[in-house]
C-alpha positions as CSV (number, residue, x, y, z in Angstrom):
1,X,99.6,319.2,2.6
2,X,99.0,314.8,1.7
3,X,102.0,313.0,0.1
4,X,100.6,309.5,-1.0
5,X,103.8,307.8,-2.2
6,X,103.4,305.0,-4.3
7,X,106.2,301.8,-5.3
8,X,106.0,300.3,-8.7
9,X,104.0,297.0,-6.9
10,X,101.3,299.5,-4.7
11,X,100.5,301.9,-8.0
12,X,96.9,302.2,-8.8
13,X,96.8,304.0,-11.5
14,X,98.2,302.8,-14.8
15,X,97.9,304.4,-18.8
16,X,94.3,302.9,-20.2
17,X,96.9,303.2,-23.9
18,X,99.7,301.2,-23.5
19,X,99.0,299.8,-19.2
20,X,103.0,300.2,-19.0
21,X,104.3,299.8,-14.7
22,X,104.9,302.8,-13.8
23,X,108.4,302.5,-11.4
24,X,107.2,305.2,-9.2
25,X,104.2,307.3,-8.8
26,X,103.7,310.3,-6.6
27,X,99.8,312.3,-5.6
28,X,100.0,315.6,-3.8
29,X,96.5,316.2,-3.3
30,X,95.0,320.4,-3.5
31,X,92.4,322.0,-2.1
32,X,91.1,322.3,-5.9
33,X,89.7,320.6,-8.6
34,X,92.0,320.7,-11.5
35,X,94.9,317.1,-11.9
36,X,98.4,318.6,-12.9
37,X,99.4,315.1,-14.5
38,X,103.1,314.2,-15.6
39,X,105.4,311.6,-16.9
40,X,109.0,312.1,-16.3
41,X,112.1,310.0,-16.0
42,X,113.1,311.8,-12.9
43,X,113.7,309.9,-9.7
44,X,111.5,310.6,-6.6
45,X,113.9,311.8,-4.7
46,X,116.0,314.5,-7.4
47,X,112.6,315.6,-8.3
48,X,109.7,316.2,-5.2
49,X,111.5,318.6,-4.4
50,X,110.4,320.5,-7.2
51,X,106.7,320.2,-7.0
52,X,107.0,320.7,-3.6
53,X,107.4,324.2,-4.4
54,X,104.9,324.4,-7.7
55,X,102.4,322.6,-5.1
56,X,103.0,325.6,-1.9
57,X,102.8,327.7,-4.9
58,X,99.2,326.3,-6.5
59,X,97.5,324.4,-3.8
60,X,94.6,324.2,-5.6
61,X,95.6,322.2,-8.1
62,X,95.7,317.8,-7.6
63,X,99.9,316.6,-8.7
64,X,100.0,313.4,-9.7
65,X,103.9,312.1,-11.0
66,X,104.8,309.4,-12.6
67,X,107.7,308.4,-13.4
68,X,108.6,305.8,-16.1
69,X,112.0,304.9,-18.3
70,X,112.6,307.0,-21.5
71,X,111.6,304.3,-23.3
72,X,108.3,304.0,-21.5
73,X,107.8,307.7,-21.4
74,X,108.7,307.6,-25.1
75,X,105.8,304.9,-25.6
76,X,103.5,306.1,-23.9
77,X,103.1,309.7,-25.7
78,X,103.3,308.1,-28.6
79,X,100.7,306.3,-28.2
80,X,98.1,309.3,-27.2
81,X,98.6,308.4,-23.1
82,X,97.2,312.1,-21.4
83,X,99.8,313.1,-19.5
84,X,99.8,317.1,-19.0
85,X,103.5,317.3,-19.0
86,X,106.6,314.9,-20.2
87,X,109.5,315.7,-18.6
88,X,113.3,313.7,-19.7
89,X,116.5,312.6,-20.1
90,X,116.4,311.3,-23.4
91,X,116.2,314.7,-25.6
92,X,116.3,311.9,-29.2
93,X,113.1,311.1,-28.3
94,X,111.7,314.0,-27.2
95,X,112.4,316.1,-30.4
96,X,111.0,313.1,-32.1
97,X,107.8,313.3,-30.4
98,X,108.1,317.1,-30.9
99,X,108.4,316.5,-34.7
100,X,106.0,314.0,-34.9
101,X,104.0,316.8,-34.0
102,X,102.6,314.9,-30.3
103,X,103.6,318.6,-29.0
104,X,102.2,321.9,-27.6
105,X,103.4,325.2,-28.4
106,X,103.4,327.2,-25.4
107,X,105.5,330.8,-24.9
108,X,105.9,332.9,-22.5
109,X,108.4,335.4,-21.2
110,X,110.3,332.6,-19.0
111,X,110.6,330.1,-22.4
112,X,111.6,333.9,-23.9
113,X,114.1,334.0,-21.6
114,X,116.0,330.7,-22.4
115,X,119.1,331.0,-25.0
116,X,118.4,329.1,-27.7
117,X,120.5,326.1,-27.4
118,X,117.7,325.0,-24.9
119,X,114.2,325.7,-27.2
120,X,113.6,324.7,-30.0
121,X,109.7,326.4,-31.7
122,X,107.9,326.9,-28.8
123,X,107.8,323.3,-28.1
124,X,111.1,321.7,-26.2
125,X,112.0,323.0,-22.5
126,X,115.5,322.2,-21.4
127,X,115.8,323.2,-17.5
128,X,118.8,320.9,-16.8
129,X,122.5,320.4,-17.8
130,X,123.6,317.3,-16.8
131,X,127.0,315.7,-17.9
132,X,127.5,312.0,-17.6
133,X,130.5,310.4,-16.0
134,X,131.8,307.6,-14.9
135,X,132.0,306.3,-10.5
136,X,134.5,304.1,-9.8
137,X,135.7,303.1,-6.7
138,X,138.3,303.6,-4.5
139,X,138.7,300.0,-3.2
140,X,138.9,297.6,-6.7
141,X,141.0,301.3,-8.2
142,X,143.8,300.5,-5.5
143,X,147.6,300.1,-6.8
144,X,146.8,302.1,-10.2
145,X,146.2,305.2,-11.6
146,X,142.5,306.7,-11.4
147,X,141.9,307.3,-15.3
148,X,141.6,310.5,-16.9
149,X,140.3,310.1,-20.1
150,X,138.9,306.7,-22.4
151,X,142.4,306.0,-23.3
152,X,143.3,306.2,-19.5
153,X,140.6,303.7,-19.4
154,X,141.4,301.1,-22.4
155,X,144.5,301.1,-20.6
156,X,143.8,300.4,-17.0
157,X,141.0,297.5,-17.8
158,X,143.2,295.8,-20.9
159,X,145.9,296.1,-18.2
160,X,144.5,294.3,-14.8
161,X,141.5,292.0,-16.9
162,X,140.8,289.9,-13.5
163,X,140.3,292.9,-11.2
164,X,137.6,294.1,-13.3
165,X,135.6,291.0,-15.1
166,X,132.6,291.0,-14.4
167,X,132.4,294.3,-12.5
168,X,131.7,296.9,-14.8
169,X,128.6,298.4,-15.6
170,X,127.0,300.5,-18.2
171,X,123.6,300.9,-19.8
172,X,122.1,298.4,-22.0
173,X,122.0,301.0,-24.9
174,X,118.6,298.3,-26.4
175,X,116.1,299.6,-23.6
176,X,117.5,302.7,-22.1
177,X,117.0,305.5,-24.1
178,X,119.1,308.1,-22.5
179,X,121.5,305.2,-22.6
180,X,121.5,305.3,-26.5
181,X,121.8,308.3,-26.5
182,X,124.7,308.4,-24.9
183,X,126.0,305.8,-27.0
184,X,125.4,307.4,-30.3
185,X,126.8,310.9,-29.6
186,X,130.1,310.0,-28.0
187,X,130.4,307.3,-31.1
188,X,130.1,310.7,-33.2
189,X,133.1,311.9,-30.9
190,X,135.6,309.7,-30.7
191,X,137.0,307.0,-32.2
192,X,138.1,305.7,-28.4
193,X,133.9,305.0,-27.5
194,X,134.7,301.1,-29.5
195,X,137.9,300.7,-28.9
196,X,136.5,301.1,-24.9
197,X,133.0,299.0,-25.4
198,X,135.3,296.8,-26.9
199,X,137.7,296.2,-23.8
200,X,134.3,296.3,-21.3
201,X,132.6,293.9,-23.6
202,X,135.6,290.9,-22.7
203,X,135.2,291.5,-18.7
204,X,131.4,290.3,-19.5
205,X,129.7,294.0,-18.0
206,X,127.0,294.2,-16.3
207,X,124.2,295.5,-18.4
208,X,121.6,298.6,-16.9
209,X,118.3,300.2,-17.9
210,X,119.5,303.5,-15.9
211,X,121.5,304.9,-13.7
212,X,120.6,304.8,-10.0
213,X,120.8,301.3,-9.7
214,X,124.4,300.9,-11.1
215,X,125.5,304.1,-8.7
216,X,124.0,301.9,-6.4
217,X,125.9,299.1,-7.4
218,X,129.3,300.7,-7.2
219,X,127.8,302.0,-4.0
220,X,127.7,298.8,-2.5
221,X,130.8,297.1,-3.9
222,X,129.3,295.6,-6.6
223,X,130.5,297.5,-9.1
224,X,134.3,299.0,-10.0
225,X,132.8,302.0,-12.2
226,X,129.5,303.0,-14.0
227,X,130.2,304.2,-17.0
228,X,128.2,307.2,-18.1
229,X,125.8,307.7,-15.3
230,X,123.7,311.3,-14.8
231,X,126.6,313.0,-12.4
232,X,123.1,315.1,-11.2
233,X,122.0,311.6,-10.2
234,X,126.3,310.7,-8.7
235,X,125.9,314.1,-6.9
236,X,122.8,313.2,-4.9
237,X,123.8,310.2,-4.1
238,X,126.9,311.0,-2.6
239,X,125.6,314.1,-0.8
240,X,125.6,312.2,3.1
241,X,128.6,309.8,2.0
242,X,131.7,309.6,3.7
243,X,134.9,310.8,1.0
244,X,137.3,308.2,-0.4
245,X,134.9,305.3,-1.0
246,X,134.1,306.2,-4.5
247,X,135.1,308.5,-7.0
248,X,133.5,311.0,-9.4
249,X,135.4,310.9,-12.9
250,X,134.5,313.6,-16.2
251,X,136.6,311.9,-19.2
252,X,139.2,314.8,-19.9
253,X,139.0,313.7,-23.7
254,X,135.3,314.4,-24.3
255,X,132.6,315.0,-22.0
256,X,128.2,314.0,-23.4
257,X,126.2,317.2,-21.7
258,X,122.5,315.9,-21.9
259,X,119.5,318.4,-22.0
260,X,116.8,317.7,-19.3
261,X,113.5,318.8,-21.5
262,X,109.6,319.4,-20.8
263,X,107.1,319.8,-23.4
264,X,103.5,319.6,-23.4
265,X,102.4,316.6,-24.9
266,X,99.3,317.0,-27.9
267,X,96.8,314.8,-24.9
268,X,97.4,317.1,-22.4
269,X,94.1,318.0,-21.0
270,X,95.7,320.9,-18.8
271,X,98.3,323.1,-20.8
272,X,97.4,325.8,-18.9
273,X,98.8,324.8,-15.3
274,X,101.5,322.9,-17.8
275,X,102.9,326.1,-19.2
276,X,103.3,327.3,-15.0
277,X,104.8,324.3,-14.4
278,X,107.3,324.7,-17.1
279,X,107.6,328.0,-16.1
280,X,108.2,327.1,-12.3
281,X,110.8,325.0,-13.9
282,X,113.3,327.4,-16.3
283,X,112.4,330.3,-13.3
284,X,114.4,327.5,-11.0
285,X,117.1,326.6,-14.5
286,X,118.2,330.3,-14.8
287,X,118.9,330.5,-10.8
288,X,122.8,331.8,-10.8
289,X,123.8,329.1,-8.8
290,X,122.6,325.2,-7.7
291,X,122.2,325.7,-3.5
292,X,118.7,324.7,-2.2
293,X,118.0,322.5,-6.0
294,X,119.2,318.3,-6.8
295,X,119.4,319.3,-10.2
296,X,121.9,321.1,-11.7
297,X,121.0,325.1,-13.6
298,X,120.7,325.7,-17.2
299,X,124.6,327.0,-17.2
300,X,124.7,328.7,-20.7
301,X,128.2,327.1,-22.6
302,X,129.2,328.8,-25.4
303,X,129.4,327.3,-28.5
304,X,133.3,326.1,-28.6
305,X,132.5,324.3,-26.0
306,X,130.1,322.4,-27.4
307,X,132.6,322.2,-30.4
308,X,135.2,321.0,-28.6
309,X,133.2,318.2,-27.2
310,X,131.7,319.9,-24.0
311,X,129.6,321.1,-24.2
312,X,125.0,320.3,-23.8
313,X,124.4,318.2,-27.0
314,X,121.8,320.3,-29.3
315,X,118.1,320.1,-30.2
316,X,117.5,319.8,-32.8
317,X,117.5,317.5,-36.3
318,X,120.5,315.7,-35.8
319,X,119.2,314.4,-33.1
320,X,116.7,312.6,-35.6
321,X,119.8,310.5,-37.1
322,X,120.2,307.8,-35.0
323,X,116.8,306.9,-34.6
324,X,115.5,305.8,-38.5
325,X,114.8,302.5,-37.9
326,X,118.5,301.6,-40.3
327,X,120.4,303.3,-38.6
328,X,119.2,302.1,-35.3
329,X,118.8,298.8,-36.3
330,X,123.0,298.9,-37.6
331,X,124.2,300.9,-35.0
332,X,122.9,298.4,-32.1
333,X,124.3,295.3,-33.8
334,X,128.2,296.8,-33.7
335,X,127.8,298.1,-30.2
336,X,126.0,293.6,-29.3
337,X,129.4,292.9,-31.5
338,X,131.3,295.8,-29.4
339,X,129.2,294.6,-25.6
340,X,127.9,291.5,-25.5
341,X,130.7,289.0,-26.5
342,X,129.8,285.1,-26.8
């Protein structure tokens, strides 16, 4: 098996629909003439093991794996770009693609084994549950209590502005699909979101497109904390790090938990292999333990946990509320007033 990994600067493959520039690209060559094209928000660091496992079971297939932001992925599929599978952590944008009729139905014994909350009408299939966490640098918090809730975090930031000015990282929700999903869901669930946003806004926060760079900047000491990064990426990044430099916090008052989902776009040219790939993801997702795979399994969550704010965000029409253009404009205006305090 030969792997050809092309970075953003060297990638020769660009979608003809919008000529967007991929964040990363991986090709695994097979021995046959069929190609499975996957567009995904999952970084190569965490997703290559899944691709390699599928290729071992299907060695005749060529796999082309393109990494994009959630917003770019949505734009590509909406504009008719040709991919066989689309994988994203931005559940609302995935649901919008399905709602707009831009997906193909797929049904198999494996998809039918999913719990109701992890699938929608045979077009969207969840294969992970991933909480949003806060990653903090213990050096910045030396002598201070480590916050356990949003109210704790509000108080420690408000009481120590000199220490934390310019060292808070969070998503730029104007550009990040996942960041927008986290922000809107959190704003619906807790009033503390806007109070915390205003406190962070007074500290000149650093705004990011994605979890990976925020995590890296906490690790390097550039940031004191990264707010609402994907816990799965943190765990993967910290696997080989010494303990004590950083700490992962899952807020005790409310926790966003996203479902990473896969779907088959209506433009797919190889839907049969796309279905087989989704089945392979689900067979891993429904395992009992997390050992051996970078992303967490699709653990069942009770309705009680979800209603209390600690279960996964549900796949359904409610995800469309903040995608309405007027609602989005209003939310972004309020977010900018809180975070971007000129």
